[in-house]
Backbone as JSON, one array per atom type, in Angstrom:
{
  "sequence": "MEKIKCNKCGKENIVKGNLQHSGSVLFVPQDQKGLYVKKASGIIAHACKDCGCVFDLTLENPEKI",
  "N": [[0.84, -1.19, 0.0], [0.54, 2.19, -0.84], [2.22, 4.84, 0.77], [0.75, 7.64, 2.41], [1.31, 10.99, 1.58], [1.99, 14.25, 2.82], [0.16, 17.01, 1.64], [1.24, 19.53, 1.78], [3.97, 19.65, 2.81], [5.11, 17.29, 1.93], [6.02, 15.17, 3.47], [5.81, 11.93, 5.17], [4.71, 11.53, 7.67], [1.99, 10.94, 8.79], [-1.27, 11.06, 10.23], [-4.5, 9.6, 10.65], [-7.81, 10.73, 11.26], [-10.81, 12.04, 12.88], [-12.66, 15.01, 12.3], [-13.56, 17.01, 14.99], [-15.78, 18.51, 17.4], [-17.17, 20.21, 20.23], [-19.77, 19.41, 20.09], [-20.75, 18.04, 17.32], [-18.92, 17.95, 14.3], [-20.15, 18.27, 11.23], [-20.81, 17.47, 7.79], [-23.16, 19.2, 6.01], [-25.5, 19.32, 3.51], [-26.17, 22.23, 1.46], [-28.87, 22.57, 0.83], [-30.29, 21.68, 3.0], [-32.19, 22.93, 5.38], [-33.06, 24.56, 8.48], [-33.35, 23.58, 11.97], [-33.34, 20.86, 12.5], [-31.48, 18.41, 11.08], [-31.69, 16.32, 8.4], [-30.03, 14.99, 6.64], [-26.73, 14.22, 6.92], [-23.19, 13.9, 7.55], [-20.35, 12.62, 9.26], [-16.89, 13.73, 9.27], [-13.91, 12.54, 7.95], [-10.4, 12.87, 8.18], [-6.97, 13.5, 7.19], [-3.89, 14.26, 8.78], [-0.83, 16.02, 8.96], [1.85, 15.32, 11.0], [4.17, 16.72, 11.09], [4.04, 19.34, 9.83], [1.49, 20.18, 10.38], [-0.59, 20.37, 8.57], [-3.92, 19.83, 7.56], [-5.71, 17.59, 5.61], [-7.27, 15.92, 2.78], [-10.09, 15.57, 3.24], [-12.9, 13.6, 3.88], [-16.16, 12.3, 3.51], [-17.64, 10.5, 6.13], [-19.9, 8.9, 6.02], [-21.07, 8.8, 3.17], [-23.37, 7.89, 1.94], [-25.48, 8.85, 3.39], [-25.98, 11.39, 2.56]],
  "CA": [[0.0, 0.0, 0.0], [1.32, 3.42, -0.96], [2.13, 5.74, 1.93], [0.15, 8.95, 2.16], [2.22, 12.1, 1.79], [1.38, 15.54, 3.11], [-0.02, 17.9, 0.49], [1.97, 20.79, 1.96], [5.42, 19.5, 2.98], [5.55, 16.08, 1.25], [6.49, 14.14, 4.4], [4.9, 10.79, 5.34], [4.36, 11.4, 9.08], [0.56, 11.26, 8.68], [-2.25, 10.36, 11.06], [-5.89, 9.68, 10.19], [-8.71, 10.98, 12.38], [-12.1, 12.67, 12.6], [-12.81, 16.38, 12.76], [-14.5, 17.0, 16.12], [-16.17, 19.75, 18.07], [-17.81, 19.82, 21.48], [-20.94, 18.65, 19.63], [-20.25, 17.29, 16.17], [-18.65, 18.67, 13.06], [-20.81, 17.48, 10.19], [-21.06, 18.06, 6.49], [-24.59, 19.31, 5.78], [-25.75, 19.95, 2.21], [-26.76, 23.57, 1.54], [-30.33, 22.56, 0.71], [-30.87, 21.26, 4.26], [-32.41, 24.12, 6.21], [-33.76, 24.34, 9.72], [-32.55, 23.09, 13.08], [-33.22, 19.41, 12.43], [-30.8, 18.04, 9.85], [-32.03, 14.95, 8.02], [-28.92, 14.4, 5.91], [-25.45, 14.73, 7.39], [-22.16, 12.89, 7.69], [-19.12, 13.01, 9.91], [-15.8, 14.0, 8.34], [-12.63, 11.9, 8.22], [-9.32, 13.68, 7.61], [-5.59, 13.15, 7.46], [-3.13, 15.41, 9.27], [0.62, 15.86, 8.99], [2.4, 15.57, 12.33], [5.33, 17.58, 10.97], [3.73, 20.75, 9.53], [0.15, 20.52, 10.88], [-1.58, 20.47, 7.49], [-5.06, 18.91, 7.57], [-6.06, 17.42, 4.2], [-8.0, 14.71, 2.37], [-11.36, 15.49, 3.96], [-13.77, 12.61, 3.27], [-17.38, 12.03, 4.27], [-17.63, 9.21, 6.81], [-21.08, 8.16, 5.54], [-21.59, 9.54, 2.03], [-24.7, 7.41, 1.57], [-26.48, 9.62, 4.15], [-26.14, 12.72, 1.97]],
  "C": [[0.89, 1.25, 0.0], [1.11, 4.3, 0.27], [1.52, 7.06, 1.51], [1.19, 10.02, 2.47], [1.43, 13.38, 2.02], [1.3, 16.38, 1.84], [0.83, 19.15, 0.56], [3.49, 20.58, 1.99], [5.98, 18.22, 2.33], [6.04, 14.96, 2.16], [5.41, 13.08, 4.59], [4.5, 10.56, 6.79], [2.9, 11.81, 9.27], [-0.27, 10.44, 9.65], [-3.64, 10.59, 10.48], [-6.78, 9.89, 11.41], [-10.01, 11.6, 11.92], [-12.05, 14.11, 13.06], [-13.86, 16.37, 13.87], [-14.7, 18.39, 16.67], [-16.83, 19.32, 19.36], [-19.14, 19.09, 21.22], [-20.46, 17.72, 18.54], [-19.96, 18.23, 15.02], [-19.2, 17.77, 11.96], [-20.79, 18.22, 8.88], [-22.56, 18.04, 6.28], [-24.8, 19.98, 4.43], [-26.45, 21.29, 2.36], [-28.28, 23.55, 1.49], [-31.03, 22.07, 1.97], [-30.99, 22.47, 5.17], [-33.16, 23.74, 7.48], [-32.83, 23.76, 10.78], [-32.36, 21.58, 13.04], [-32.63, 19.03, 11.07], [-31.09, 16.58, 9.55], [-30.86, 14.24, 7.36], [-27.62, 15.04, 6.39], [-24.46, 13.57, 7.51], [-20.99, 13.46, 8.46], [-18.02, 13.17, 8.87], [-14.52, 13.33, 8.83], [-11.55, 12.73, 7.54], [-7.97, 13.04, 7.91], [-4.88, 14.43, 7.92], [-1.65, 15.06, 9.31], [1.13, 16.23, 10.38], [3.62, 16.48, 12.28], [4.96, 19.05, 10.77], [2.33, 21.16, 9.98], [-0.92, 20.64, 9.82], [-2.67, 19.41, 7.66], [-5.56, 18.82, 6.14], [-6.86, 16.14, 4.0], [-9.28, 14.52, 3.19], [-12.3, 14.58, 3.18], [-15.0, 12.42, 4.14], [-17.31, 10.62, 4.85], [-18.75, 8.31, 6.29], [-21.7, 8.88, 4.34], [-22.99, 9.1, 1.59], [-25.82, 8.16, 2.31], [-26.76, 10.99, 3.55], [-27.15, 12.66, 0.83]]
}
């Protein structure tokens, strides 16, 4: 399997994780209005431990969108 490289510095010291907030950080389509969100997904990302760049944002559950 090919190692993931940082988009900014090119190093391979990468960790995978989820974007988080005290509640939840979700991707919500623009057409979803109101307080109750019917379609949403968590976000998975990669981060470089050397330069701090966060990249490769991916929906955790794209089928929910």
